[in-house]
C-alpha angles and dihedrals in degrees: 000000000000112000115241118247125216088269089052089246130124110256091211127086105251121189121191120208127198111236130200125196115213103157123085118228096264096048092046091050093048094049092047095048092045091052093047096049094043091050092048091050092050090050092050092246109144122207090193136359094259092046112152096168128237093319089060097051116115112229093028116248087230114020123233117242116224106254134175108219125200133179114239097177136359118212118226136162088260098045097035122277097219112079122160147123097077118206124180136181142148123247128177093344097312133098117238124198123190130181146156116272122194135177097241114317133055115266095355126147113288095035111147142190113246131190133201131178138205140187094212107021091247106071113052132197126237109280123255127204117250099176138353139045124246090215095054109122096200117022128077121191123207127199105225106162145002125197137173129210125183093275106012137062112208131195122188115209135182122206131188139172113253137189139175118244111196091200093063126051120222142080099299149314117250135203102239091207094055098071115124125176112196141170121232118199137200135173094199107025091248110069114054138185135177107248106169142020123199122226115286094254090070113103114163146355120171103189130051113253112259130204122262122218091264095051106264125130111234138182142145121258143180112230131185087259094050140272118342144165117239119215118183123209089238139337102304110106090198092066119093109263127219111254118225110189117223122211117227109227118224110290096012125107125190106179105149109041090245097155137120139197152185135194122236128220091262090057097256115145112216117199123194116203130204107226119215089187089090096245090133088220133104114245120218136205132180140212123196097179102063096274100309092117134011137200119247109272113266128202112250138199090248109115117228127172091214100274140119116289135193130211131185147131129273122225090250089063100257122126126229142195120198117195147119092281095190120114097219116103112261095348097142098162094109118061108191139186124211125192133205131187096206105022093248105074125036111217102172133049131185137178110238096187137341104152112154109272138163138177121278095191112031119214137168114294094000117133139183122264147049110302153164099031120204115189136204126191113212113171108294092349129092111199118198121192117197142153124246113221086335084282108088134034121225139176124210124197122205125189102225091210087070096058 
């Protein structure tokens, strides 16, 4: 207990955080036990002499969901060994998958935006270049969203000037005034042109804006001024959106717009935030007025290894959250899927993929694991795009009747 001072006040700095619980008792227990046993196994701490860790449990602590995996792109020295920032959609009956492709390191000069397509989500075409030049000595392009309308396919890209500073370790130095967020458009998925550029205070989004129940596009962004929610007047991404600033609670950091959301039956918009403050938890905020105003983000009981996450709603009415639900910083080896009947409490959890994997071609800021999911609901199928070790690009297909 804090000792009382002469003024009857605590002499320590005390910060109170708002907390939201979104896991039911069974899911919380499974996630906690899985994390404990995996961590013990990695540390060489046996629970019994035949201990094989959480992967050897029968039944599994967290069950595996049946998933059909396909390779979209394989990173090589020749084709570019950095591949990340998956984006997937469906346009005119075909699936389209876009991502960032770099020579070796993350966000280094010469990084491009690539695009592949598929009729079935399992067999993918040779990739084409949407933006960027592998031989560029300064500019890096990032794939930050893909969206389809009835007659247009849209890709949102961010470019920035980069340089290497030998005095400072890390992936790169950037020119903060060089950021440009632009929309590229195609009517056939083959011929592309830049059609719109956002104001120069825009920095990042990492998920295509989706439509609210009352017909407004909405997504989270990182602006020069800080994190914000973007709300468009309608459904045209090339209109100027309204900017709703978001406060960063003590200890939380939201620098890249890596957030996701869904809307419940009662109209509440639930936003899940990736926290760069190393809390290893997802933060959550709510809106009850269609996205006009939002509550301050609150720390939740949802584990997150500090990676991108993706939320949405299945066609059977259930809600989902796909993320690396593992509370160890940057451990992205376990890609998981949680389900909720009402959008407020998750009562099921599955492992999508956690096969042992490691990098073949190390580069700056690459890491092992299955990461940055982007999801697409198509009838009774849930498609999940993700990168493997930030080297390869894969797509998994789940039959929602099996979960």
